[in-house]
C-alpha positions as CSV (number, residue, x, y, z in Angstrom):
1,M,0.0,0.0,0.0
2,K,1.2,3.5,-0.9
3,I,-0.3,6.8,0.3
4,T,-1.0,9.3,-2.4
5,I,-0.2,12.9,-1.5
6,D,-1.9,15.5,-3.7
7,S,0.7,17.4,-5.7
8,R,-0.9,20.7,-4.7
9,E,-0.5,20.1,-1.0
10,Q,1.8,22.9,0.2
11,K,3.1,21.4,3.4
12,P,2.6,17.6,2.9
13,Y,2.7,15.3,5.9
14,S,5.5,12.7,6.2
15,F,4.4,9.1,6.8
16,E,6.1,5.9,7.8
17,T,4.0,4.3,5.0
18,E,5.5,4.6,1.5
19,T,4.1,7.6,-0.4
20,V,3.7,8.8,-4.0
21,T,2.8,12.3,-5.2
22,G,0.0,12.8,-7.7
23,A,-3.0,14.9,-8.6
24,L,-6.1,14.0,-6.5
25,A,-9.5,15.1,-7.7
26,T,-10.7,15.1,-4.1
27,G,-8.9,15.6,-0.8
28,D,-5.2,15.9,0.1
29,Y,-4.4,12.3,0.9
30,S,-5.6,8.9,-0.5
31,I,-4.4,5.4,-1.2
32,A,-2.7,4.7,-4.6
33,G,-5.2,2.9,-6.8
34,L,-8.1,3.7,-4.4
35,Q,-8.4,7.5,-5.1
36,D,-12.1,7.0,-6.1
37,N,-12.8,5.3,-2.7
38,I,-11.1,7.3,0.0
39,A,-9.7,10.7,0.6
40,I,-8.7,12.8,3.6
41,E,-8.9,16.6,3.6
42,R,-6.5,18.4,5.9
43,K,-7.0,21.9,7.3
44,T,-5.3,24.2,9.7
45,I,-7.7,26.2,11.8
46,D,-7.2,29.4,9.8
47,D,-7.6,27.6,6.5
48,L,-10.7,25.9,7.8
49,I,-12.3,29.2,8.9
50,G,-11.4,30.7,5.5
51,C,-13.1,27.8,3.8
52,L,-16.2,28.4,5.9
53,S,-16.4,32.1,5.1
54,K,-14.7,33.5,1.9
55,G,-14.1,30.1,0.2
56,R,-17.3,28.4,1.2
57,D,-18.6,27.6,-2.3
58,R,-15.3,26.0,-3.4
59,F,-15.1,24.1,-0.1
60,E,-18.6,22.8,-0.4
61,R,-17.8,21.5,-4.0
62,E,-14.9,19.6,-2.5
63,L,-17.2,18.1,0.2
64,F,-19.8,17.2,-2.4
65,R,-17.2,15.3,-4.4
66,G,-16.1,13.6,-1.2
67,K,-19.6,12.4,-0.4
68,S,-19.4,10.0,-3.4
69,L,-16.4,8.2,-1.9
70,D,-16.6,5.2,0.5
71,Y,-14.8,7.3,3.1
72,F,-14.1,11.0,3.2
73,A,-12.9,12.7,6.4
74,L,-11.8,16.2,7.4
75,I,-8.7,16.5,9.6
76,V,-8.5,19.7,11.6
77,E,-5.1,20.6,13.1
78,A,-6.7,22.2,16.1
79,D,-8.9,21.4,19.0
80,L,-12.6,22.2,19.2
81,K,-11.8,24.4,22.1
82,D,-9.7,26.5,19.8
83,I,-12.8,27.3,17.8
84,V,-14.9,27.9,20.9
85,N,-12.2,30.3,22.2
86,H,-12.0,32.1,18.9
87,A,-8.3,31.2,18.5
88,Y,-8.3,32.1,14.8
89,R,-7.9,35.2,12.6
90,S,-11.4,35.9,11.4
91,E,-14.5,37.7,12.6
92,M,-16.6,34.6,12.0
93,L,-18.2,33.7,15.3
94,P,-17.4,30.4,17.0
95,R,-21.0,29.4,17.0
96,A,-21.3,29.9,13.3
97,V,-18.1,27.8,12.7
98,I,-19.4,25.0,14.8
99,Q,-22.9,25.0,13.3
100,S,-21.4,25.0,9.8
101,L,-19.2,22.0,10.6
102,L,-22.1,20.1,12.2
103,A,-24.3,20.8,9.1
104,F,-21.5,19.7,6.7
105,S,-20.9,16.6,8.7
106,V,-24.5,15.6,8.3
107,R,-25.0,16.8,4.8
108,Y,-21.8,15.2,3.4
109,K,-21.6,12.2,5.7
110,M,-18.2,13.3,6.7
111,P,-16.4,12.7,10.0
112,I,-14.5,15.6,11.3
113,W,-11.4,14.8,13.4
114,F,-10.1,17.5,15.7
115,C,-6.5,16.4,16.1
116,G,-5.0,19.2,18.2
117,N,-2.0,19.9,16.1
118,R,-0.1,19.0,12.9
119,E,1.7,16.0,14.5
120,Y,-1.5,14.3,15.5
121,G,-3.2,15.2,12.3
122,Q,-0.5,13.4,10.5
123,R,-0.8,10.3,12.7
124,I,-4.6,10.2,12.4
125,T,-4.4,10.7,8.6
126,E,-2.0,7.8,8.2
127,S,-3.9,5.5,10.6
128,L,-7.2,6.1,8.8
129,L,-5.7,5.4,5.4
130,V,-3.9,2.3,6.6
131,K,-7.0,1.0,8.3
132,Y,-9.1,1.5,5.2
133,G,-6.5,-0.2,3.1
134,R,-6.5,-3.2,5.5
135,E,-10.3,-3.5,5.4
136,I,-10.3,-3.4,1.6
137,E,-7.5,-6.1,1.6
138,K,-9.7,-8.3,3.9
139,T,-12.6,-7.9,1.6
140,W,-10.6,-8.8,-1.5
141,K,-9.1,-11.9,0.3
142,A,-12.6,-13.0,1.3
143,V,-13.9,-12.7,-2.2
144,S,-11.0,-14.6,-3.9
């Protein structure tokens, strides 16, 4: 299994699992050969808030594409308390941020993982991709 890192990712994660770089139609990270099945979208808190305000239409198009995948998740490199405490550079109110995320989670069937920081975001991203790959491998073995 190889993790695919989107070629447009500006500060890509480093993984223990082997990686390749390529253009992903959806998300920032996927599994080579399974890009139509799984994707992970990564956001810093300021990037997330920007996507919920000025870049909302573009962000929703990304989430809509993600809805067609077997698994699509949002990794946030912050804690929920960072949003509650307005620890970001925007006038968007914390309540509006949280309500938008709740609506998107339901609308696009998307889990949102608040990982605290970049290090844990990286760990959770790799774990999700590896676990998904193992589940697919089990299914293929059971079928063959």
